[in-house]
N, C-alpha and C positions, 0 to 999 in steps of 0.2 A: 504494500500500500504506500503511495507517495506521501511524503511528509507534508505538513501544513504549509511549510515555507515554500516547497516546490509548487504546490497547488496555487498558492497566492501569486507566485511569479508568473506561472503559465497563464492564469486567467487574466492577469493584468495585461500581458502581452497579447492574448487572444482578442480582448476587447478593443485594443488599440488597432488591431489589424482588420477588424470587420469593416467592409465597405458599405457605408450607409448613405442613403440618398440625402440630397440637400434639404434645407429647412422648407417647410410649407407655411403659407400665411395662416395666421390665427385670427381670422375675421370673426367678429362677434364675441371675442373673449372678454369676460368681465374684468374690469380694472378697478383699482382702488380698494380692493377687498383683501386686506392683509391677513396673513396667517394669525390666528387668534392666540393670544398669550396663554402659555401653559399647555398648548396642544402640540401634537406631533407636526413636523413640517418636512417638506421635501428637502433633500440635501444633495449637494453636488457630489460627483464621484470622487472618492478618496481611496480607491483600490478595494479589492474584494476582501470580505471578512469571512472567516471559517468558524463554524460552530457545529455542534452535534445535535441531531434531532432526537426526539424521544425514543425512536426505534433504533438508534445507533447510526443511522445514515448521516451523510455529510450535508450540512447546509452551507451554500454559497450565497452571500449577501453582497450584491454588486450593483453598479449602475452604469449606464451608457447613454450618450446623447444620440437621439434619433429624431430626424426632422426638426432639429432645434429644441427638442423636449428632453429633459433629464428623466430617464426611465430607470427607476430603482426596482430591483427584483430579487427574489429569493428562490433558490432551487434546492430541493431536498432529494438527494440521490445516493444510492450505494456507491462506494468508492469504485467498484468495478465498472460503473456506468459513466464515470467521469472521463472525458477525453484527455488523454495524457499529453505531455509536452512533445512526445515523439510520435504521437498518433495522429490520425486524421478523422475528421467528422464522419460518423457512420451511423446508420439506423440501429436502434436497439430493440429490445423486446418489450420494454415497459412503456406504458403510455404516460400522459400527463393529466393532472387535474389542476387547471389554472384558476386561481382565486382572484376575484375583483372585489376589493373591500367596499364598505360603505363610506359616506362622507366623514372625513376626519381621519380615516386610515386605521382605525382600531384593529380590524381583522388582519391587516398586513403585518402589523407588529406582533399580534398574537400568533399568527401563522397556524390556524387550526387544522389545516390540511397537510401539515408537515409529515415527513416520512413517506413510506411506500404503503399504500392501502389499496387492496384489490388490484394489484399490478399497475397502479397509477402513482407516479412520483408527484409529490406536492410542489406546486409553483405558486408564488404569490407576487402580485404586481402592485406597485405604488403609483397612484395617480400623479402625473407631473404638474397638476394644478397647485397653485400656492396654498389653497385651502384644502388640498387633498380631496377634491371632488372630481370623480370621473365625469368627464364631459363639461367641466367648468360650471359657470353660473351666469345668469343674466340679472343684473341689479333691478330690472323692471319687473321681474317675475316674482310673484308672491306664492307660488305653488311648490317650488323646488323641483319641478319636472322639466323645466327648460334647460337643456344642456348644449349650448352653442358650440362647444369644442368636442362634441362627440365624434365627428368624422376624423378630426386630427388625432385624437387620442386613440381611436380604433386603428388608424393607419400605422401609428407608432407601435402599437401592440402587435400588429401583424408582422411588422419588420422584426420585432424582438423574437417572435416565435419562429420565424422562418430563416432569419439570418444570424441572430446572436446565439440563441440557445443551442443550435446544432454544433456550434464550435466549442461548447462547454460540456455538454452531456449527451450521451447516446439515448435516443428514445424513438419509439415507433410513431412516425409522423401521421399515421392513419388513426391514431388514438389520442387526439388532443381534445380533452373534455373541458368544459367551462363551468365555473361556479360563481354566482353573483350574490352579493350581500347588499341589500338596500340600494344606495346610489350606484353600486357596481352592477346591480341587476338592471338599472335604468340604461346604463351604457350598453350592456349586452343585448337586451331586447330591442332597444331603440336604434343601435348603430352597429355594434360588432357582429352580431349574428346575421342581420340582413346583408351586410357588406362582405364579410369574410368567412362565414361558416362554411359556405360551399367550397371555396378555394382551399381552405384549410382541411376540409373533409371532417369537420367536427361531428362525431357520432351522437353526442348528447350534451345537455346542459341543465343545470338546476338554478332557477332564479329564486333566491330567497328574499322575501319581504320587499319586492319591487317589481315593476314591469311597466313598459311603455309600448304603445303601438309603434311599429317601425317608423323611424323619422326620415329614413332614406330608402331609395328603391332597393328591392331585394336583388342581389347579384347571384346568378346561378340558381341551381335547384337545391333547396333545403327541405323538400317535401318529406324526406326520410329522417329528419332530425328528431331524436327523442328529447322532449322538452317537458320539464316539470316546474310548475309555479308553486311555491310554498309560502304561506302567510300565517297569520294568527287571527283570532277573533277580534282583537282590539288594535288592529294596525292603524296607521295614520290615515286621516280623512282623505287626503289627496290620493294616497295609494289605493284606498278602497274604491276609488273611481278609476284610476289608471290601470290597475291590475286586471279587472274584468274586461276593460277595453282591449288590453293587450292580448288576453286569452282569445277574445272574439276575433281579433285580427289574425292571430296565428292559426286559428282554425281554418282560415281561408288559404293559408300557406302550407301548413302540414296537413295534407288532405287525408292521410290515414290517422283518424282521430284516436286510434289506440295508442299512438305515440305521444299523445298530448294529455297530461294529467295535471291536477291541481288540488290543493288542500289548504284549509284554514282552520283546522280543528284545534290546534293548541290554544288554550285559554291564556292569553297574555297580551302584552303590548308589542310594540314594534320589534320584530326579530326575536322575541322571547319564545323560541320554539320549544324550550324545555319547561315553559310556564313559570320561569323564575327570573331570568336575567338575559340581557342582550348577549354578553360574552359567552356565557355557558350555553345559551340557545344556539348561537352560531356554531359553537363547537359540536353540539349534538347534530346539527344539520350536516356538518362536514363529516362526522363520524359515520353518518348513514348515507353519504353521497351515492356510493355504488348500489346499495340495495334499493334506494329510491328509484334510480334509473332502470334497475332490473324489474321494478314493479313489485318488489317484496318489502320495501322499506316501511318502517313504522317509527312514529314519534310518540313517545309517552304511551306506548302499547296500542296505538291506533294506526291502522293501515292508512297511508296517505296517497296511494296510487289510485286516485279517483278520476273517472272519466269526466271531461268537461262538458260533454254534450248535454245541453239543457241545464247546465249548472255553471254557466260562465261567471255569474255573479257569486263569488265565494262568500260575500258578506250580506246576502239577502236577509238572513235571519239574525244579523248582529247589529241592530240599530244603535246600541249603546256605544259601539266602536267609533261612531262618527264624532264623538266629543273629545277625542284624545289628542288632537293636533297641537294643542298649545302646551303640553307638558314639557318638562326640562329634558335636555339632551342627555343628561347624566343618567336618566332612566331609559335611554334609548328612544326618546321621542323627538319630534321636530322642534327646532328653535329658530328664532330670527337672529341673524348675526350682524345686523347693522342697526344703527340708531335711528335711521330715518324711516318713517312709515311708508314713504314712497320708494324706498330702495331696500326692501326686505329680502334677504336671501334665506330661504328655508333649507335647513340641513337635514338630510336623511342619514342617520347613523348614530353611533355612539362615539363622541369625541374623546 
């Protein structure tokens, strides 16, 4: 097994050698919204850091500039799957579960999908946005659903998955799965899946506590995508509207409705899938990622592989859930992050 020192040297060299495309314009990007005091922030590349996952696999924490965006990422892989200094990029036998965190980045730093689970290596990506919001924000939007940088962020992620990761770890490119949490699910359903799921050959995705109607044209054929929406009884008001809309939209795209499932059975607030807390709830969802996509997944002892046909509105019987939008973000709820009532930025996630 290579030493930590040799791994650090090689990955630093590999990142410098990756041929990345020039910067893209960031039209519509929210300005003047500084990273909030006391919260995690995006950081410039300082060289890869090595640590050990819970299952003993190696975690590489690194960053690279793509299209002018600083993309920080974590990979959790067995040492045998790391591309050595003397080796060349090659396909491996393990797939990837790529995690997109909620607003504020909590799940990136927690890395709930670390290790190798069901033959999928955990990958977590950090939004390049100053406020760690996938897709950025529009100061004129008071719903939190408008993500003007969705196309640019998705394009950078696509480059990361196709050009950067293959130089670092061996994986099966036909098994790149996606997992979203809150704001991360907005990016996936609104931008990433419609634009790049077909070209990447994504077999399946789980969208936790978030969903958008595709905001861009669908590129290629994603009719065979396995897609699951997971929410809770007391999710945020805006999401109780956008998630059913997203489900209805994807029913028209994924024509085999057996591939499309959804659930909102856990009794709890935003992303509290274990009926207790945001962080532990997201961990439970990640722990059950593969079984959910296989149709055998359970949360809190309840099967969640429910057909969406005729049940697109997951919250039809949860009227009390409509009142939760104003609770504090420390409990996993939405908050306003600017002082002006005309420039309110709603945050989905736990900061």
